C-alpha positions in Angstrom: -0.3 0.3 0.2 1.4 3.6 -1.1 2.5 5.5 1.4 0.2 9.1 2.3 4.4 11.2 1.7 4.2 9.5 -1.2 0.7 10.3 -2.4 1.0 13.9 -1.0 3.8 14.5 -3.5 1.5 14.0 -6.2 -1.1 16.1 -4.9 -2.3 19.4 -7.0 -1.6 22.0 -5.6 -4.8 24.4 -4.3 -4.6 27.0 -7.3 -3.7 23.8 -9.7 -6.8 22.9 -8.5 -9.1 25.5 -8.4 -7.6 26.2 -11.8 -8.9 23.0 -13.7 -12.1 23.3 -11.9 -14.8 23.3 -13.9 -17.8 23.2 -12.4 -18.8 25.0 -9.0 -15.5 28.0 -9.5 -17.2 31.0 -9.2 -18.9 29.4 -6.3 -16.0 28.1 -4.0 -14.3 31.6 -4.6 -17.6 33.1 -3.9 -17.6 31.4 -0.5 -13.4 32.0 -0.2 -13.6 35.3 -0.7 -17.1 36.2 1.7 -16.1 33.9 4.6 -14.8 35.8 7.7 -13.4 34.3 11.0 -13.2 35.4 14.7 -10.4 36.2 15.8 -10.1 34.0 18.9 -10.3 30.9 15.3 -7.1 32.6 13.8 -5.1 33.4 16.6 -5.8 29.4 17.8 -5.3 28.4 14.0 -1.7 30.7 14.1 -0.7 28.8 16.7 -1.4 25.3 14.8 1.6 26.7 12.7 4.4 25.7 14.4 3.1 22.5 14.1 4.0 22.3 10.1 0.9 20.3 9.4 -0.2 18.5 6.1 -3.4 17.2 4.1 -4.1 14.9 1.5 -8.0 16.3 0.3 -10.4 13.5 -1.8 -11.9 16.2 -3.7 -14.6 16.8 -7.0 -16.2 20.0 -8.9 -19.1 18.3 -9.5 -19.8 17.9 -5.7 -22.0 20.8 -3.8 -19.9 19.3 -0.4 -16.5 20.5 -1.8 -17.9 23.5 -3.2 -18.6 24.7 0.4 -16.5 23.2 2.7 -13.0 23.6 0.8 -13.0 27.4 0.4 -14.0 27.3 4.5 -10.5 25.0 4.7 -8.5 26.7 2.3 -8.5 29.6 4.5 -8.1 27.9 7.5 -5.4 26.0 6.1 -4.0 29.7 5.4 -4.5 29.9 8.8 -2.7 27.6 9.5 0.2 27.1 7.4 -1.5 23.5 6.8 0.7 22.6 3.4 -2.6 20.8 1.3 -2.6 18.9 -1.9 -5.8 18.1 -3.3 -6.9 15.0 -5.6 -10.0 14.3 -7.4 -11.6 11.4 -6.0 -12.1 9.0 -9.3 -8.7 9.9 -10.4 -7.4 8.4 -7.5 -9.7 5.6 -5.8 -7.1 3.6 -4.4 -6.6 6.9 -2.0 -10.0 7.3 -1.8 -11.5 4.1 -0.2 -8.8 4.7 2.5 -11.8 6.7 3.5 -15.2 5.4 3.1 -17.9 7.2 4.9 -19.6 4.5 6.5 -17.4 1.6 5.2 -19.0 2.0 1.5 -19.2 5.2 0.1 -16.9 7.4 -1.5 -18.6 10.6 0.0 -16.2 13.6 -0.6 -14.6 15.3 0.5 -12.0 13.5 3.0 -9.4 15.9 4.3 -6.5 13.6 5.7 -3.9 15.8 8.1 -0.6 14.9 8.6 2.0 15.7 10.9 5.2 17.1 9.3 7.2 13.6 8.6 3.8 12.7 6.4 2.0 9.2 8.9 -1.9 10.5 8.9 -3.3 11.7 12.6 -6.3 12.5 11.6 -8.8 12.7 9.3 -12.2 15.1 8.1 -15.8 14.9 6.2 -17.5 14.7 4.1 -19.5 16.9 6.5 -20.1 18.9 9.3 -23.0 18.3 11.5 -25.2 21.3 10.3 -24.4 20.4 6.9 -25.6 17.0 7.2 -29.1 18.6 8.9 -29.4 20.4 6.1 -29.5 17.9 3.6 -31.1 15.5 5.4 -34.0 18.1 5.5 -33.7 18.2 1.5 -33.9 14.0 0.8 -36.9 14.1 3.1 -39.0 15.1 0.2 -37.5 13.3 -2.3 -39.5 9.8 -3.3 -37.0 6.6 -2.7 -34.4 5.8 -5.2 -36.2 3.5 -6.7 -39.2 5.4 -7.9 -39.3 6.3 -11.3 -39.3 10.3 -10.3 -36.4 9.9 -8.1 -33.7 11.9 -10.6 -35.8 14.2 -11.4 -36.7 15.5 -7.8 -33.1 14.8 -6.9 -31.7 17.2 -9.6 -34.8 20.0 -8.0 -33.5 20.1 -4.6 -29.8 20.9 -5.6 -30.1 24.8 -6.6 -32.0 25.0 -3.2 -29.1 22.8 -1.7 -26.1 25.5 -4.0 -27.9 28.1 -2.8 -28.5 26.7 1.3 -24.2 26.4 0.4 -23.5 29.6 -1.2 -25.8 32.5 1.6 -25.9 30.1 5.1 -23.4 32.4 6.3 -25.0 29.9 10.1 -23.5 26.7 7.7 -20.0 28.1 7.5 -19.4 29.0 11.1 -20.0 25.4 11.9 -18.1 24.2 8.7 -15.5 25.9 10.4 -15.8 24.9 13.6 -16.5 21.1 13.1 -12.8 21.3 11.4 -11.5 23.4 13.7 -12.6 20.7 16.6 -10.9 18.3 14.9 -7.4 20.0 15.1 -7.9 21.2 18.4 -8.5 16.9 19.2 -4.3 16.9 17.7 -2.7 18.9 20.3 -4.7 18.0 23.3 
């Protein structure tokens, strides 16, 4: 099995990932440029800088969860000086399959935190608790996956979900705090 440090050397930079995006790029950049953190959070993240953390990020530009989570993670990473590399899920299934959600789903994004030596110390994703609640509420309106109208109904909720992801500042804060709580566990 390939070491995480070997994977890390093959990943895309933030700039390469963003410039290669064909879907959700404008939304990701909107959130990235709009998201703000408070002084206490900035102080905590800047205190992590000496840890020299790294992160592997499994993602895809079509994913709404990635659209909202990654710009917030990118801002967190900027402040904590976390060097991150991005991996397109479907091009890196060997890596993705190490981080299946509930042991079966290739849900993204997944952020794998590593120490300065490339050892895995934590992972996060694919959603914060509030994001899970929002998605769950919207999915409750859908017919069962086996029903003939499922696909059409699913396509109808995507714009509603995208709008929530782009405008719900409480969600942004929840995502940020969820990532921050994961990072706090690394230094306790």
